mmCIF file of the N, C-alpha and C atoms, coordinates in Angstrom:
data_MODEL
# 
_entry.id   MODEL 
# 
loop_
_atom_site.group_PDB 
_atom_site.id 
_atom_site.type_symbol 
_atom_site.label_atom_id 
_atom_site.label_alt_id 
_atom_site.label_comp_id 
_atom_site.label_asym_id 
_atom_site.label_entity_id 
_atom_site.label_seq_id 
_atom_site.pdbx_PDB_ins_code 
_atom_site.Cartn_x 
_atom_site.Cartn_y 
_atom_site.Cartn_z 
_atom_site.occupancy 
_atom_site.B_iso_or_equiv 
_atom_site.pdbx_formal_charge 
_atom_site.auth_seq_id 
_atom_site.auth_comp_id 
_atom_site.auth_asym_id 
_atom_site.auth_atom_id 
_atom_site.pdbx_PDB_model_num 
ATOM 1   N N  . MET A 1 1  ? 0.070   4.792   -7.956  1.00 0.00 ? 1  MET A N  1 
ATOM 2   C CA . MET A 1 1  ? -0.538  3.599   -8.474  1.00 0.00 ? 1  MET A CA 1 
ATOM 3   C C  . MET A 1 1  ? -1.547  3.942   -9.562  1.00 0.00 ? 1  MET A C  1 
ATOM 4   N N  . PHE A 1 2  ? -2.166  5.105   -9.466  1.00 0.00 ? 2  PHE A N  1 
ATOM 5   C CA . PHE A 1 2  ? -3.089  5.513   -10.519 1.00 0.00 ? 2  PHE A CA 1 
ATOM 6   C C  . PHE A 1 2  ? -2.338  5.727   -11.836 1.00 0.00 ? 2  PHE A C  1 
ATOM 7   N N  . GLU A 1 3  ? -1.163  6.342   -11.762 1.00 0.00 ? 3  GLU A N  1 
ATOM 8   C CA . GLU A 1 3  ? -0.368  6.561   -12.965 1.00 0.00 ? 3  GLU A CA 1 
ATOM 9   C C  . GLU A 1 3  ? 0.097   5.241   -13.569 1.00 0.00 ? 3  GLU A C  1 
ATOM 10  N N  . ALA A 1 4  ? 0.196   4.198   -12.750 1.00 0.00 ? 4  ALA A N  1 
ATOM 11  C CA . ALA A 1 4  ? 0.616   2.876   -13.220 1.00 0.00 ? 4  ALA A CA 1 
ATOM 12  C C  . ALA A 1 4  ? -0.566  2.073   -13.769 1.00 0.00 ? 4  ALA A C  1 
ATOM 13  N N  . GLY A 1 5  ? -1.756  2.666   -13.813 1.00 0.00 ? 5  GLY A N  1 
ATOM 14  C CA . GLY A 1 5  ? -2.912  2.003   -14.404 1.00 0.00 ? 5  GLY A CA 1 
ATOM 15  C C  . GLY A 1 5  ? -3.962  1.527   -13.423 1.00 0.00 ? 5  GLY A C  1 
ATOM 16  N N  . GLY A 1 6  ? -3.770  1.796   -12.137 1.00 0.00 ? 6  GLY A N  1 
ATOM 17  C CA . GLY A 1 6  ? -4.749  1.378   -11.139 1.00 0.00 ? 6  GLY A CA 1 
ATOM 18  C C  . GLY A 1 6  ? -5.891  2.370   -11.011 1.00 0.00 ? 6  GLY A C  1 
ATOM 19  N N  . GLY A 1 7  ? -6.976  1.932   -10.400 1.00 0.00 ? 7  GLY A N  1 
ATOM 20  C CA . GLY A 1 7  ? -8.081  2.816   -10.070 1.00 0.00 ? 7  GLY A CA 1 
ATOM 21  C C  . GLY A 1 7  ? -9.011  3.164   -11.207 1.00 0.00 ? 7  GLY A C  1 
ATOM 22  N N  . ARG A 1 8  ? -9.042  2.364   -12.251 1.00 0.00 ? 8  ARG A N  1 
ATOM 23  C CA . ARG A 1 8  ? -9.940  2.650   -13.377 1.00 0.00 ? 8  ARG A CA 1 
ATOM 24  C C  . ARG A 1 8  ? -11.132 1.704   -13.340 1.00 0.00 ? 8  ARG A C  1 
ATOM 25  N N  . ILE A 1 9  ? -12.328 2.281   -13.308 1.00 0.00 ? 9  ILE A N  1 
ATOM 26  C CA . ILE A 1 9  ? -13.568 1.504   -13.342 1.00 0.00 ? 9  ILE A CA 1 
ATOM 27  C C  . ILE A 1 9  ? -14.486 2.177   -14.344 1.00 0.00 ? 9  ILE A C  1 
ATOM 28  N N  . GLY A 1 10 ? -14.716 1.532   -15.479 1.00 0.00 ? 10 GLY A N  1 
ATOM 29  C CA . GLY A 1 10 ? -15.557 2.117   -16.522 1.00 0.00 ? 10 GLY A CA 1 
ATOM 30  C C  . GLY A 1 10 ? -15.004 3.455   -16.977 1.00 0.00 ? 10 GLY A C  1 
ATOM 31  N N  . ASN A 1 11 ? -15.822 4.489   -16.929 1.00 0.00 ? 11 ASN A N  1 
ATOM 32  C CA . ASN A 1 11 ? -15.414 5.832   -17.347 1.00 0.00 ? 11 ASN A CA 1 
ATOM 33  C C  . ASN A 1 11 ? -14.818 6.654   -16.214 1.00 0.00 ? 11 ASN A C  1 
ATOM 34  N N  . TYR A 1 12 ? -14.485 6.009   -15.099 1.00 0.00 ? 12 TYR A N  1 
ATOM 35  C CA . TYR A 1 12 ? -13.942 6.712   -13.932 1.00 0.00 ? 12 TYR A CA 1 
ATOM 36  C C  . TYR A 1 12 ? -12.478 6.348   -13.739 1.00 0.00 ? 12 TYR A C  1 
ATOM 37  N N  . THR A 1 13 ? -11.709 7.306   -13.231 1.00 0.00 ? 13 THR A N  1 
ATOM 38  C CA . THR A 1 13 ? -10.314 7.061   -12.898 1.00 0.00 ? 13 THR A CA 1 
ATOM 39  C C  . THR A 1 13 ? -10.076 7.462   -11.443 1.00 0.00 ? 13 THR A C  1 
ATOM 40  N N  . HIS A 1 14 ? -8.933  7.092   -10.908 1.00 0.00 ? 14 HIS A N  1 
ATOM 41  C CA . HIS A 1 14 ? -8.542  7.416   -9.541  1.00 0.00 ? 14 HIS A CA 1 
ATOM 42  C C  . HIS A 1 14 ? -9.540  6.880   -8.514  1.00 0.00 ? 14 HIS A C  1 
ATOM 43  N N  . CYS A 1 15 ? -10.142 5.729   -8.803  1.00 0.00 ? 15 CYS A N  1 
ATOM 44  C CA . CYS A 1 15 ? -11.103 5.126   -7.892  1.00 0.00 ? 15 CYS A CA 1 
ATOM 45  C C  . CYS A 1 15 ? -10.355 4.364   -6.794  1.00 0.00 ? 15 CYS A C  1 
ATOM 46  N N  . SER A 1 16 ? -10.728 4.601   -5.561  1.00 0.00 ? 16 SER A N  1 
ATOM 47  C CA . SER A 1 16 ? -10.106 3.903   -4.445  1.00 0.00 ? 16 SER A CA 1 
ATOM 48  C C  . SER A 1 16 ? -11.022 3.977   -3.233  1.00 0.00 ? 16 SER A C  1 
ATOM 49  N N  . TRP A 1 17 ? -10.642 3.248   -2.213  1.00 0.00 ? 17 TRP A N  1 
ATOM 50  C CA . TRP A 1 17 ? -11.360 3.240   -0.940  1.00 0.00 ? 17 TRP A CA 1 
ATOM 51  C C  . TRP A 1 17 ? -10.330 3.383   0.165   1.00 0.00 ? 17 TRP A C  1 
ATOM 52  N N  . TYR A 1 18 ? -10.569 4.262   1.115   1.00 0.00 ? 18 TYR A N  1 
ATOM 53  C CA . TYR A 1 18 ? -9.654  4.522   2.227   1.00 0.00 ? 18 TYR A CA 1 
ATOM 54  C C  . TYR A 1 18 ? -10.344 4.208   3.548   1.00 0.00 ? 18 TYR A C  1 
ATOM 55  N N  . ALA A 1 19 ? -9.594  3.647   4.491   1.00 0.00 ? 19 ALA A N  1 
ATOM 56  C CA . ALA A 1 19 ? -10.112 3.417   5.836   1.00 0.00 ? 19 ALA A CA 1 
ATOM 57  C C  . ALA A 1 19 ? -8.991  3.703   6.840   1.00 0.00 ? 19 ALA A C  1 
ATOM 58  N N  . PRO A 1 20 ? -9.265  4.519   7.855   1.00 0.00 ? 20 PRO A N  1 
ATOM 59  C CA . PRO A 1 20 ? -8.230  4.805   8.858   1.00 0.00 ? 20 PRO A CA 1 
ATOM 60  C C  . PRO A 1 20 ? -8.049  3.650   9.827   1.00 0.00 ? 20 PRO A C  1 
ATOM 61  N N  . GLY A 1 21 ? -6.872  3.551   10.385  1.00 0.00 ? 21 GLY A N  1 
ATOM 62  C CA . GLY A 1 21 ? -6.585  2.515   11.368  1.00 0.00 ? 21 GLY A CA 1 
ATOM 63  C C  . GLY A 1 21 ? -5.267  2.813   12.062  1.00 0.00 ? 21 GLY A C  1 
ATOM 64  N N  . THR A 1 22 ? -4.827  1.902   12.891  1.00 0.00 ? 22 THR A N  1 
ATOM 65  C CA . THR A 1 22 ? -3.564  2.053   13.609  1.00 0.00 ? 22 THR A CA 1 
ATOM 66  C C  . THR A 1 22 ? -2.645  0.903   13.234  1.00 0.00 ? 22 THR A C  1 
ATOM 67  N N  . GLY A 1 23 ? -1.492  1.222   12.679  1.00 0.00 ? 23 GLY A N  1 
ATOM 68  C CA . GLY A 1 23 ? -0.493  0.213   12.354  1.00 0.00 ? 23 GLY A CA 1 
ATOM 69  C C  . GLY A 1 23 ? 0.452   0.045   13.532  1.00 0.00 ? 23 GLY A C  1 
ATOM 70  N N  . THR A 1 24 ? 0.886   -1.182  13.776  1.00 0.00 ? 24 THR A N  1 
ATOM 71  C CA . THR A 1 24 ? 1.853   -1.437  14.839  1.00 0.00 ? 24 THR A CA 1 
ATOM 72  C C  . THR A 1 24 ? 3.047   -2.169  14.249  1.00 0.00 ? 24 THR A C  1 
ATOM 73  N N  . PHE A 1 25 ? 4.221   -1.928  14.823  1.00 0.00 ? 25 PHE A N  1 
ATOM 74  C CA . PHE A 1 25 ? 5.426   -2.627  14.381  1.00 0.00 ? 25 PHE A CA 1 
ATOM 75  C C  . PHE A 1 25 ? 6.507   -2.501  15.436  1.00 0.00 ? 25 PHE A C  1 
ATOM 76  N N  . PHE A 1 26 ? 7.456   -3.407  15.379  1.00 0.00 ? 26 PHE A N  1 
ATOM 77  C CA . PHE A 1 26 ? 8.623   -3.400  16.255  1.00 0.00 ? 26 PHE A CA 1 
ATOM 78  C C  . PHE A 1 26 ? 9.829   -3.526  15.343  1.00 0.00 ? 26 PHE A C  1 
ATOM 79  N N  . GLY A 1 27 ? 10.584  -2.456  15.208  1.00 0.00 ? 27 GLY A N  1 
ATOM 80  C CA . GLY A 1 27 ? 11.765  -2.473  14.347  1.00 0.00 ? 27 GLY A CA 1 
ATOM 81  C C  . GLY A 1 27 ? 12.900  -3.235  14.996  1.00 0.00 ? 27 GLY A C  1 
ATOM 82  N N  . GLY A 1 28 ? 13.324  -4.307  14.332  1.00 0.00 ? 28 GLY A N  1 
ATOM 83  C CA . GLY A 1 28 ? 14.413  -5.120  14.857  1.00 0.00 ? 28 GLY A CA 1 
ATOM 84  C C  . GLY A 1 28 ? 15.774  -4.528  14.521  1.00 0.00 ? 28 GLY A C  1 
ATOM 85  N N  . GLU A 1 29 ? 16.815  -5.271  14.857  1.00 0.00 ? 29 GLU A N  1 
ATOM 86  C CA . GLU A 1 29 ? 18.188  -4.840  14.610  1.00 0.00 ? 29 GLU A CA 1 
ATOM 87  C C  . GLU A 1 29 ? 18.390  -4.585  13.116  1.00 0.00 ? 29 GLU A C  1 
ATOM 88  N N  . GLY A 1 30 ? 18.940  -3.445  12.786  1.00 0.00 ? 30 GLY A N  1 
ATOM 89  C CA . GLY A 1 30 ? 19.191  -3.086  11.400  1.00 0.00 ? 30 GLY A CA 1 
ATOM 90  C C  . GLY A 1 30 ? 18.040  -2.366  10.728  1.00 0.00 ? 30 GLY A C  1 
ATOM 91  N N  . ALA A 1 31 ? 16.886  -2.254  11.398  1.00 0.00 ? 31 ALA A N  1 
ATOM 92  C CA . ALA A 1 31 ? 15.737  -1.552  10.828  1.00 0.00 ? 31 ALA A CA 1 
ATOM 93  C C  . ALA A 1 31 ? 15.940  -0.047  10.955  1.00 0.00 ? 31 ALA A C  1 
ATOM 94  N N  . SER A 1 32 ? 15.394  0.671   9.991   1.00 0.00 ? 32 SER A N  1 
ATOM 95  C CA . SER A 1 32 ? 15.407  2.139   10.021  1.00 0.00 ? 32 SER A CA 1 
ATOM 96  C C  . SER A 1 32 ? 13.985  2.630   9.789   1.00 0.00 ? 32 SER A C  1 
ATOM 97  N N  . PRO A 1 33 ? 13.139  2.561   10.804  1.00 0.00 ? 33 PRO A N  1 
ATOM 98  C CA . PRO A 1 33 ? 11.739  2.933   10.601  1.00 0.00 ? 33 PRO A CA 1 
ATOM 99  C C  . PRO A 1 33 ? 11.580  4.409   10.237  1.00 0.00 ? 33 PRO A C  1 
ATOM 100 N N  . ALA A 1 34 ? 10.624  4.674   9.349   1.00 0.00 ? 34 ALA A N  1 
ATOM 101 C CA . ALA A 1 34 ? 10.328  6.049   8.942   1.00 0.00 ? 34 ALA A CA 1 
ATOM 102 C C  . ALA A 1 34 ? 9.704   6.828   10.102  1.00 0.00 ? 34 ALA A C  1 
ATOM 103 N N  . PHE A 1 35 ? 9.041   6.127   11.008  1.00 0.00 ? 35 PHE A N  1 
ATOM 104 C CA . PHE A 1 35 ? 8.423   6.751   12.176  1.00 0.00 ? 35 PHE A CA 1 
ATOM 105 C C  . PHE A 1 35 ? 8.836   5.949   13.399  1.00 0.00 ? 35 PHE A C  1 
ATOM 106 N N  . GLY A 1 36 ? 9.078   6.601   14.491  1.00 0.00 ? 36 GLY A N  1 
ATOM 107 C CA . GLY A 1 36 ? 9.480   5.914   15.711  1.00 0.00 ? 36 GLY A CA 1 
ATOM 108 C C  . GLY A 1 36 ? 10.941  5.503   15.651  1.00 0.00 ? 36 GLY A C  1 
ATOM 109 N N  . GLU A 1 37 ? 11.270  4.469   16.421  1.00 0.00 ? 37 GLU A N  1 
ATOM 110 C CA . GLU A 1 37 ? 12.658  4.028   16.469  1.00 0.00 ? 37 GLU A CA 1 
ATOM 111 C C  . GLU A 1 37 ? 12.736  2.520   16.630  1.00 0.00 ? 37 GLU A C  1 
ATOM 112 N N  . SER A 1 38 ? 13.868  1.955   16.238  1.00 0.00 ? 38 SER A N  1 
ATOM 113 C CA . SER A 1 38 ? 14.087  0.518   16.382  1.00 0.00 ? 38 SER A CA 1 
ATOM 114 C C  . SER A 1 38 ? 14.145  0.149   17.858  1.00 0.00 ? 38 SER A C  1 
ATOM 115 N N  . GLY A 1 39 ? 13.780  -1.098  18.155  1.00 0.00 ? 39 GLY A N  1 
ATOM 116 C CA . GLY A 1 39 ? 13.890  -1.599  19.510  1.00 0.00 ? 39 GLY A CA 1 
ATOM 117 C C  . GLY A 1 39 ? 12.715  -1.297  20.406  1.00 0.00 ? 39 GLY A C  1 
ATOM 118 N N  . ARG A 1 40 ? 11.651  -0.748  19.847  1.00 0.00 ? 40 ARG A N  1 
ATOM 119 C CA . ARG A 1 40 ? 10.446  -0.527  20.647  1.00 0.00 ? 40 ARG A CA 1 
ATOM 120 C C  . ARG A 1 40 ? 9.218   -0.651  19.763  1.00 0.00 ? 40 ARG A C  1 
ATOM 121 N N  . GLU A 1 41 ? 8.118   -1.067  20.382  1.00 0.00 ? 41 GLU A N  1 
ATOM 122 C CA . GLU A 1 41 ? 6.881   -1.179  19.622  1.00 0.00 ? 41 GLU A CA 1 
ATOM 123 C C  . GLU A 1 41 ? 6.335   0.207   19.335  1.00 0.00 ? 41 GLU A C  1 
ATOM 124 N N  . GLU A 1 42 ? 5.926   0.414   18.112  1.00 0.00 ? 42 GLU A N  1 
ATOM 125 C CA . GLU A 1 42 ? 5.376   1.702   17.684  1.00 0.00 ? 42 GLU A CA 1 
ATOM 126 C C  . GLU A 1 42 ? 3.940   1.511   17.208  1.00 0.00 ? 42 GLU A C  1 
ATOM 127 N N  . ARG A 1 43 ? 3.175   2.566   17.360  1.00 0.00 ? 43 ARG A N  1 
ATOM 128 C CA . ARG A 1 43 ? 1.800   2.613   16.854  1.00 0.00 ? 43 ARG A CA 1 
ATOM 129 C C  . ARG A 1 43 ? 1.686   3.888   16.030  1.00 0.00 ? 43 ARG A C  1 
ATOM 130 N N  . VAL A 1 44 ? 1.190   3.729   14.806  1.00 0.00 ? 44 VAL A N  1 
ATOM 131 C CA . VAL A 1 44 ? 1.150   4.848   13.868  1.00 0.00 ? 44 VAL A CA 1 
ATOM 132 C C  . VAL A 1 44 ? -0.232  4.908   13.213  1.00 0.00 ? 44 VAL A C  1 
ATOM 133 N N  . ALA A 1 45 ? -0.810  6.100   13.154  1.00 0.00 ? 45 ALA A N  1 
ATOM 134 C CA . ALA A 1 45 ? -2.067  6.290   12.424  1.00 0.00 ? 45 ALA A CA 1 
ATOM 135 C C  . ALA A 1 45 ? -1.791  6.066   10.940  1.00 0.00 ? 45 ALA A C  1 
ATOM 136 N N  . GLU A 1 46 ? -2.583  5.206   10.328  1.00 0.00 ? 46 GLU A N  1 
ATOM 137 C CA . GLU A 1 46 ? -2.386  4.873   8.920   1.00 0.00 ? 46 GLU A CA 1 
ATOM 138 C C  . GLU A 1 46 ? -3.714  4.868   8.186   1.00 0.00 ? 46 GLU A C  1 
ATOM 139 N N  . LEU A 1 47 ? -3.641  4.878   6.861   1.00 0.00 ? 47 LEU A N  1 
ATOM 140 C CA . LEU A 1 47 ? -4.813  4.702   6.014   1.00 0.00 ? 47 LEU A CA 1 
ATOM 141 C C  . LEU A 1 47 ? -4.628  3.429   5.205   1.00 0.00 ? 47 LEU A C  1 
ATOM 142 N N  . ARG A 1 48 ? -5.637  2.592   5.190   1.00 0.00 ? 48 ARG A N  1 
ATOM 143 C CA . ARG A 1 48 ? -5.642  1.437   4.298   1.00 0.00 ? 48 ARG A CA 1 
ATOM 144 C C  . ARG A 1 48 ? -6.272  1.913   2.987   1.00 0.00 ? 48 ARG A C  1 
ATOM 145 N N  . VAL A 1 49 ? -5.621  1.617   1.894   1.00 0.00 ? 49 VAL A N  1 
ATOM 146 C CA . VAL A 1 49 ? -6.090  2.044   0.578   1.00 0.00 ? 49 VAL A CA 1 
ATOM 147 C C  . VAL A 1 49 ? -6.348  0.802   -0.265  1.00 0.00 ? 49 VAL A C  1 
ATOM 148 N N  . GLU A 1 50 ? -7.500  0.760   -0.894  1.00 0.00 ? 50 GLU A N  1 
ATOM 149 C CA . GLU A 1 50 ? -7.832  -0.325  -1.809  1.00 0.00 ? 50 GLU A CA 1 
ATOM 150 C C  . GLU A 1 50 ? -8.186  0.268   -3.160  1.00 0.00 ? 50 GLU A C  1 
ATOM 151 N N  . THR A 1 51 ? -7.748  -0.404  -4.214  1.00 0.00 ? 51 THR A N  1 
ATOM 152 C CA . THR A 1 51 ? -8.082  0.018   -5.568  1.00 0.00 ? 51 THR A CA 1 
ATOM 153 C C  . THR A 1 51 ? -8.052  -1.194  -6.477  1.00 0.00 ? 51 THR A C  1 
ATOM 154 N N  . VAL A 1 52 ? -8.594  -1.064  -7.663  1.00 0.00 ? 52 VAL A N  1 
ATOM 155 C CA . VAL A 1 52 ? -8.547  -2.138  -8.644  1.00 0.00 ? 52 VAL A CA 1 
ATOM 156 C C  . VAL A 1 52 ? -7.402  -1.867  -9.616  1.00 0.00 ? 52 VAL A C  1 
ATOM 157 N N  . ILE A 1 53 ? -6.763  -2.949  -10.056 1.00 0.00 ? 53 ILE A N  1 
ATOM 158 C CA . ILE A 1 53 ? -5.643  -2.836  -10.986 1.00 0.00 ? 53 ILE A CA 1 
ATOM 159 C C  . ILE A 1 53 ? -5.758  -3.989  -11.974 1.00 0.00 ? 53 ILE A C  1 
ATOM 160 N N  . PRO A 1 54 ? -5.716  -3.709  -13.281 1.00 0.00 ? 54 PRO A N  1 
ATOM 161 C CA . PRO A 1 54 ? -5.745  -4.807  -14.248 1.00 0.00 ? 54 PRO A CA 1 
ATOM 162 C C  . PRO A 1 54 ? -4.569  -5.757  -14.016 1.00 0.00 ? 54 PRO A C  1 
ATOM 163 N N  . GLU A 1 55 ? -4.790  -7.045  -14.233 1.00 0.00 ? 55 GLU A N  1 
ATOM 164 C CA . GLU A 1 55 ? -3.782  -8.052  -13.940 1.00 0.00 ? 55 GLU A CA 1 
ATOM 165 C C  . GLU A 1 55 ? -2.428  -7.736  -14.582 1.00 0.00 ? 55 GLU A C  1 
ATOM 166 N N  . GLY A 1 56 ? -2.423  -7.258  -15.799 1.00 0.00 ? 56 GLY A N  1 
ATOM 167 C CA . GLY A 1 56 ? -1.175  -6.962  -16.494 1.00 0.00 ? 56 GLY A CA 1 
ATOM 168 C C  . GLY A 1 56 ? -0.431  -5.751  -15.975 1.00 0.00 ? 56 GLY A C  1 
ATOM 169 N N  . ARG A 1 57 ? -1.043  -5.008  -15.066 1.00 0.00 ? 57 ARG A N  1 
ATOM 170 C CA . ARG A 1 57 ? -0.411  -3.792  -14.534 1.00 0.00 ? 57 ARG A CA 1 
ATOM 171 C C  . ARG A 1 57 ? -0.073  -3.902  -13.051 1.00 0.00 ? 57 ARG A C  1 
ATOM 172 N N  . ILE A 1 58 ? -0.283  -5.080  -12.470 1.00 0.00 ? 58 ILE A N  1 
ATOM 173 C CA . ILE A 1 58 ? -0.040  -5.243  -11.034 1.00 0.00 ? 58 ILE A CA 1 
ATOM 174 C C  . ILE A 1 58 ? 1.420   -4.992  -10.683 1.00 0.00 ? 58 ILE A C  1 
ATOM 175 N N  . ARG A 1 59 ? 2.334   -5.586  -11.433 1.00 0.00 ? 59 ARG A N  1 
ATOM 176 C CA . ARG A 1 59 ? 3.760   -5.427  -11.116 1.00 0.00 ? 59 ARG A CA 1 
ATOM 177 C C  . ARG A 1 59 ? 4.158   -3.946  -11.107 1.00 0.00 ? 59 ARG A C  1 
ATOM 178 N N  . GLY A 1 60 ? 3.743   -3.184  -12.118 1.00 0.00 ? 60 GLY A N  1 
ATOM 179 C CA . GLY A 1 60 ? 4.065   -1.762  -12.172 1.00 0.00 ? 60 GLY A CA 1 
ATOM 180 C C  . GLY A 1 60 ? 3.444   -0.977  -11.035 1.00 0.00 ? 60 GLY A C  1 
ATOM 181 N N  . ALA A 1 61 ? 2.225   -1.352  -10.646 1.00 0.00 ? 61 ALA A N  1 
ATOM 182 C CA . ALA A 1 61 ? 1.557   -0.665  -9.537  1.00 0.00 ? 61 ALA A CA 1 
ATOM 183 C C  . ALA A 1 61 ? 2.266   -0.946  -8.215  1.00 0.00 ? 61 ALA A C  1 
ATOM 184 N N  . VAL A 1 62 ? 2.730   -2.186  -8.022  1.00 0.00 ? 62 VAL A N  1 
ATOM 185 C CA . VAL A 1 62 ? 3.458   -2.525  -6.793  1.00 0.00 ? 62 VAL A CA 1 
ATOM 186 C C  . VAL A 1 62 ? 4.789   -1.760  -6.750  1.00 0.00 ? 62 VAL A C  1 
ATOM 187 N N  . VAL A 1 63 ? 5.461   -1.662  -7.875  1.00 0.00 ? 63 VAL A N  1 
ATOM 188 C CA . VAL A 1 63 ? 6.705   -0.883  -7.929  1.00 0.00 ? 63 VAL A CA 1 
ATOM 189 C C  . VAL A 1 63 ? 6.416   0.571   -7.577  1.00 0.00 ? 63 VAL A C  1 
ATOM 190 N N  . ALA A 1 64 ? 5.350   1.140   -8.139  1.00 0.00 ? 64 ALA A N  1 
ATOM 191 C CA . ALA A 1 64 ? 4.980   2.527   -7.843  1.00 0.00 ? 64 ALA A CA 1 
ATOM 192 C C  . ALA A 1 64 ? 4.663   2.706   -6.359  1.00 0.00 ? 64 ALA A C  1 
ATOM 193 N N  . LEU A 1 65 ? 3.935   1.760   -5.778  1.00 0.00 ? 65 LEU A N  1 
ATOM 194 C CA . LEU A 1 65 ? 3.606   1.824   -4.353  1.00 0.00 ? 65 LEU A CA 1 
ATOM 195 C C  . LEU A 1 65 ? 4.882   1.835   -3.513  1.00 0.00 ? 65 LEU A C  1 
ATOM 196 N N  . ARG A 1 66 ? 5.799   0.918   -3.791  1.00 0.00 ? 66 ARG A N  1 
ATOM 197 C CA . ARG A 1 66 ? 7.019   0.798   -2.998  1.00 0.00 ? 66 ARG A CA 1 
ATOM 198 C C  . ARG A 1 66 ? 7.902   2.042   -3.143  1.00 0.00 ? 66 ARG A C  1 
ATOM 199 N N  . LEU A 1 67 ? 7.937   2.634   -4.328  1.00 0.00 ? 67 LEU A N  1 
ATOM 200 C CA . LEU A 1 67 ? 8.744   3.848   -4.529  1.00 0.00 ? 67 LEU A CA 1 
ATOM 201 C C  . LEU A 1 67 ? 8.147   5.056   -3.807  1.00 0.00 ? 67 LEU A C  1 
ATOM 202 N N  . ALA A 1 68 ? 6.822   5.124   -3.733  1.00 0.00 ? 68 ALA A N  1 
ATOM 203 C CA . ALA A 1 68 ? 6.155   6.282   -3.132  1.00 0.00 ? 68 ALA A CA 1 
ATOM 204 C C  . ALA A 1 68 ? 5.999   6.172   -1.617  1.00 0.00 ? 68 ALA A C  1 
ATOM 205 N N  . HIS A 1 69 ? 5.991   4.961   -1.086  1.00 0.00 ? 69 HIS A N  1 
ATOM 206 C CA . HIS A 1 69 ? 5.693   4.746   0.333   1.00 0.00 ? 69 HIS A CA 1 
ATOM 207 C C  . HIS A 1 69 ? 6.920   5.048   1.195   1.00 0.00 ? 69 HIS A C  1 
ATOM 208 N N  . PRO A 1 70 ? 6.735   5.717   2.339   1.00 0.00 ? 70 PRO A N  1 
ATOM 209 C CA . PRO A 1 70 ? 7.888   6.059   3.189   1.00 0.00 ? 70 PRO A CA 1 
ATOM 210 C C  . PRO A 1 70 ? 8.455   4.875   3.987   1.00 0.00 ? 70 PRO A C  1 
ATOM 211 N N  . TYR A 1 71 ? 7.699   3.794   4.132   1.00 0.00 ? 71 TYR A N  1 
ATOM 212 C CA . TYR A 1 71 ? 8.174   2.667   4.938   1.00 0.00 ? 71 TYR A CA 1 
ATOM 213 C C  . TYR A 1 71 ? 9.218   1.843   4.187   1.00 0.00 ? 71 TYR A C  1 
ATOM 214 N N  . GLU A 1 72 ? 10.154  1.251   4.935   1.00 0.00 ? 72 GLU A N  1 
ATOM 215 C CA . GLU A 1 72 ? 11.128  0.328   4.345   1.00 0.00 ? 72 GLU A CA 1 
ATOM 216 C C  . GLU A 1 72 ? 10.423  -0.874  3.735   1.00 0.00 ? 72 GLU A C  1 
ATOM 217 N N  . GLU A 1 73 ? 9.443   -1.386  4.453   1.00 0.00 ? 73 GLU A N  1 
ATOM 218 C CA . GLU A 1 73 ? 8.710   -2.589  4.050   1.00 0.00 ? 73 GLU A CA 1 
ATOM 219 C C  . GLU A 1 73 ? 7.205   -2.327  4.113   1.00 0.00 ? 73 GLU A C  1 
ATOM 220 N N  . PRO A 1 74 ? 6.649   -1.633  3.118   1.00 0.00 ? 74 PRO A N  1 
ATOM 221 C CA . PRO A 1 74 ? 5.203   -1.401  3.171   1.00 0.00 ? 74 PRO A CA 1 
ATOM 222 C C  . PRO A 1 74 ? 4.444   -2.716  3.021   1.00 0.00 ? 74 PRO A C  1 
ATOM 223 N N  . ALA A 1 75 ? 3.372   -2.845  3.765   1.00 0.00 ? 75 ALA A N  1 
ATOM 224 C CA . ALA A 1 75 ? 2.525   -4.035  3.672   1.00 0.00 ? 75 ALA A CA 1 
ATOM 225 C C  . ALA A 1 75 ? 1.492   -3.809  2.573   1.00 0.00 ? 75 ALA A C  1 
ATOM 226 N N  . TYR A 1 76 ? 1.305   -4.819  1.742   1.00 0.00 ? 76 TYR A N  1 
ATOM 227 C CA . TYR A 1 76 ? 0.271   -4.735  0.719   1.00 0.00 ? 76 TYR A CA 1 
ATOM 228 C C  . TYR A 1 76 ? -0.204  -6.143  0.397   1.00 0.00 ? 76 TYR A C  1 
ATOM 229 N N  . ASP A 1 77 ? -1.416  -6.224  -0.112  1.00 0.00 ? 77 ASP A N  1 
ATOM 230 C CA . ASP A 1 77 ? -2.015  -7.493  -0.523  1.00 0.00 ? 77 ASP A CA 1 
ATOM 231 C C  . ASP A 1 77 ? -2.499  -7.338  -1.959  1.00 0.00 ? 77 ASP A C  1 
ATOM 232 N N  . VAL A 1 78 ? -2.474  -8.422  -2.704  1.00 0.00 ? 78 VAL A N  1 
ATOM 233 C CA . VAL A 1 78 ? -3.044  -8.461  -4.046  1.00 0.00 ? 78 VAL A CA 1 
ATOM 234 C C  . VAL A 1 78 ? -4.071  -9.592  -4.072  1.00 0.00 ? 78 VAL A C  1 
ATOM 235 N N  . TYR A 1 79 ? -5.315  -9.245  -4.328  1.00 0.00 ? 79 TYR A N  1 
ATOM 236 C CA . TYR A 1 79 ? -6.381  -10.223 -4.390  1.00 0.00 ? 79 TYR A CA 1 
ATOM 237 C C  . TYR A 1 79 ? -6.897  -10.304 -5.824  1.00 0.00 ? 79 TYR A C  1 
ATOM 238 N N  . PRO A 1 80 ? -7.035  -11.512 -6.350  1.00 0.00 ? 80 PRO A N  1 
ATOM 239 C CA . PRO A 1 80 ? -7.600  -11.623 -7.701  1.00 0.00 ? 80 PRO A CA 1 
ATOM 240 C C  . PRO A 1 80 ? -9.101  -11.319 -7.678  1.00 0.00 ? 80 PRO A C  1 
ATOM 241 N N  . PHE A 1 81 ? -9.563  -10.665 -8.705  1.00 0.00 ? 81 PHE A N  1 
ATOM 242 C CA . PHE A 1 81 ? -10.980 -10.367 -8.855  1.00 0.00 ? 81 PHE A CA 1 
ATOM 243 C C  . PHE A 1 81 ? -11.517 -11.294 -9.937  1.00 0.00 ? 81 PHE A C  1 
ATOM 244 N N  . LEU A 1 82 ? -12.427 -12.173 -9.572  1.00 0.00 ? 82 LEU A N  1 
ATOM 245 C CA . LEU A 1 82 ? -12.969 -13.134 -10.501 1.00 0.00 ? 82 LEU A CA 1 
ATOM 246 C C  . LEU A 1 82 ? -14.327 -12.643 -10.999 1.00 0.00 ? 82 LEU A C  1 
ATOM 247 N N  . ASP A 1 83 ? -14.389 -12.278 -12.237 1.00 0.00 ? 83 ASP A N  1 
ATOM 248 C CA . ASP A 1 83 ? -15.629 -11.781 -12.847 1.00 0.00 ? 83 ASP A CA 1 
ATOM 249 C C  . ASP A 1 83 ? -16.332 -12.946 -13.509 1.00 0.00 ? 83 ASP A C  1 
ATOM 250 N N  . GLN A 1 84 ? -17.337 -13.491 -12.833 1.00 0.00 ? 84 GLN A N  1 
ATOM 251 C CA . GLN A 1 84 ? -18.022 -14.672 -13.357 1.00 0.00 ? 84 GLN A CA 1 
ATOM 252 C C  . GLN A 1 84 ? -19.431 -14.370 -13.719 1.00 0.00 ? 84 GLN A C  1 
# 
């Protein structure tokens, strides 16, 4: 995501925030989870990553995230930053 233009604040690059947590999921029929197996609830140690991305680069950053992430369906949120 940094290569796609994310994580830039002023004269700094690769800016982000990480927080550890536990992700849970239940892979249904046809799922191929990267960790665990379908048909049972799984708990996986994960890191939540937050960074800033200019509005015009969000699509490219999401594509980069999805290509780099091992999960079939990585969870992500995009929040607008209103500078008032």
